[in-house]
C-alpha positions in Angstrom: -10.3 -20.2 -0.7 -8.3 -18.0 -3.3 -9.1 -14.7 -4.0 -7.5 -12.8 -7.2 -7.7 -9.5 -8.2 -8.5 -9.7 -11.8 -6.3 -6.5 -12.6 -3.1 -7.0 -11.2 -3.3 -10.8 -11.3 -2.8 -11.2 -7.8 -3.8 -14.1 -5.7 -3.7 -14.9 -2.1 -5.6 -17.2 0.2 -8.3 -14.9 2.3 -8.4 -16.8 5.6 -4.3 -15.9 5.5 -4.2 -12.6 3.1 -0.3 -11.0 3.1 1.0 -8.5 5.0 0.3 -5.7 2.8 -2.8 -5.2 0.6 -3.0 -1.8 -1.5 -6.6 -1.4 -3.2 -8.1 0.1 -5.7 -5.0 -1.0 -7.8 -4.6 0.3 -10.5 -5.5 3.6 -8.7 -7.1 6.9 -10.0 -6.6 9.9 -7.2 -6.1 7.8 -4.0 -5.3 4.1 -2.8 -5.2 2.6 0.3 -2.9 0.3 2.2 -4.3 -2.2 4.7 -1.7 -4.0 7.2 -2.4 -7.5 8.2 -0.3 -6.6 11.4 -0.9 -3.1 12.5 -0.1 -2.4 16.3 -2.3 0.3 17.5 0.6 2.4 19.4 2.8 2.3 16.1 3.1 5.2 13.8 3.0 3.9 9.9 5.4 5.5 7.5 4.2 4.8 3.6 6.7 6.1 1.3 6.2 5.7 -2.6 8.8 5.2 -5.0 8.9 5.6 -8.7 10.3 3.2 -11.3 13.4 4.4 -10.9 13.9 4.2 -7.2 13.3 8.0 -6.8 10.9 8.7 -3.5 8.2 10.8 -4.8 5.8 10.4 -1.8 6.2 10.0 2.0 3.7 10.1 4.4 3.4 9.4 8.2 0.3 8.7 9.9 0.2 8.3 14.0 -2.1 5.6 13.2 -3.9 3.3 11.4 -7.9 3.6 11.0 -9.1 0.4 10.4 -5.8 -1.0 9.7 -5.9 1.4 7.1 -4.0 4.7 5.6 -5.2 6.2 2.8 -2.3 7.6 0.3 -3.2 10.7 -1.9 -1.9 10.2 -5.3 -2.8 13.7 -7.3 0.4 15.0 -8.7 2.1 11.4 -9.9 1.9 10.8 -12.8 0.5 7.3 -14.4 3.0 4.5 -14.4 3.9 1.8 -11.9 5.3 2.7 -8.4 6.4 0.7 -5.2 5.0 1.2 -1.8 6.7 0.6 1.4 5.2 0.7 4.7 7.0 0.7 8.1 4.9 0.2 11.0 7.0 -0.5 14.2 9.6 -3.6 13.6 7.2 -4.5 10.4 8.4 -3.6 6.8 6.3 -4.4 3.5 6.4 -3.9 -0.2 4.1 -4.0 -2.9 3.3 -2.3 -6.2 0.9 -0.2 -7.3 -0.4 1.0 -10.5 -1.6 4.7 -10.7 -4.1 5.3 -13.9 
């Protein structure tokens, strides 16, 4: 069955979710990155870019608790951002709105 995020308009098959989900989206003080194919032994690098492509935040987590990494958005201005996540050989990208 299909699941739709009413705020972002993104829908996906709940039985086969995308490799990367960011929630809540839009975000206020922080957001979580959920990784579908997270390998337990891998470091997770989350990089946030503004709409001009400039890196505005980067975190490295030694592990993902429940396949999730939390990102604090304090200090980021309101707007649209790109999120890139690297874990092992996997690289995934998505967008997040900061309100």
